C-alpha positions in Angstrom: 0.0 0.0 0.0 1.3 3.4 -0.9 1.4 6.2 1.7 -1.2 8.8 0.9 -3.0 11.8 2.3 -6.3 12.7 0.6 -8.7 15.5 1.5 -12.3 15.9 0.4 -14.6 18.9 1.0 -18.3 18.7 1.1 -20.1 22.0 2.0 -18.3 23.0 5.2 -17.2 19.5 6.2 -13.7 18.2 5.7 -12.8 14.5 5.3 -9.1 13.6 5.5 -8.1 10.1 4.5 -4.7 8.8 5.7 -3.1 5.5 4.5 0.1 3.7 4.8 2.8 5.2 7.1 2.0 8.5 8.8 5.3 9.7 10.1 7.8 12.5 10.1 8.2 12.4 6.4 4.7 13.7 5.9 4.8 16.3 8.8 4.7 19.3 6.5 1.8 18.0 4.5 -0.1 17.1 7.6 0.5 20.6 9.1 -0.7 22.3 5.9 -3.8 20.0 5.7 -4.6 20.7 9.4 -4.3 24.5 8.9 -6.6 24.3 5.8 -9.2 22.1 7.5 -9.3 24.3 10.6 -9.6 27.5 8.6 -12.6 26.1 6.8 -14.4 26.1 10.2 -16.6 23.0 9.6 -16.6 19.6 11.2 -13.5 17.4 10.5 -13.4 13.7 10.0 -10.2 11.7 9.8 -10.3 8.2 8.3 -7.3 6.2 9.5 -8.6 2.7 8.5 -5.8 2.2 6.1 -2.9 3.5 8.2 -0.2 0.8 8.8 2.1 2.9 11.0 1.9 6.2 12.8 4.5 8.1 14.9 4.4 11.4 16.8 3.8 13.4 13.6 0.5 11.7 13.2 -0.4 12.1 16.9 0.5 15.8 16.7 -1.8 16.2 13.7 -4.7 14.5 15.4 -4.1 16.4 18.6 -4.1 19.7 16.7 -7.4 18.8 15.0 -8.9 17.7 18.4 -8.0 21.0 19.9 -9.5 23.0 17.0 -12.7 20.9 17.1 -12.9 21.4 20.9 -12.7 25.2 20.4 -15.7 25.0 18.1 -17.7 22.9 20.6 -17.3 19.7 18.6 -15.3 16.5 18.9 -13.0 15.2 16.2 -14.4 12.2 14.3 -11.8 9.5 13.7 -12.9 6.5 11.7 -11.2 3.1 11.5 -8.8 3.5 14.4 -7.2 0.1 15.4 -3.9 -1.3 16.1 -1.1 1.2 16.5 -3.4 4.2 15.8 -5.8 3.2 18.5 -2.9 2.6 20.9 -1.4 6.0 20.2 -4.8 7.8 20.6 -5.2 6.0 24.0 -1.6 6.7 25.0 -1.8 10.3 24.2 -5.1 10.7 26.1 -7.0 11.6 22.9 -9.3 8.6 22.7 -11.9 10.3 25.0 -11.7 13.5 22.9 -12.8 11.9 19.6 -16.0 10.4 18.4 -16.7 7.4 16.1 -13.5 5.7 17.0 -14.0 2.3 15.4 -12.3 -0.5 17.2 -11.4 -3.7 15.4 -13.5 -6.8 16.3 -12.2 -8.8 19.1 -10.4 -6.0 21.0 
């Protein structure tokens, strides 16, 4: 699977799809995408169902979006979190700050 970051806009909503490895190599792209999504002012959803690895760059990205959503009176929607992504969300204390966190069956 190729590493990819895709963003889709529908009305005011922003959907960000991450796949492959989300690490320091994509930090600048993540920062730019976060700034754009936050500036749009609408609800943000991040799909991480195809992420195979994530490090602190990905956690920082999600934390920044969580903070922005919180300031707007919303919670960040994260879909497909499992494995390393779910562990990082829990370890960073973000799991309670997001909605729609999908947990893999059997966990």
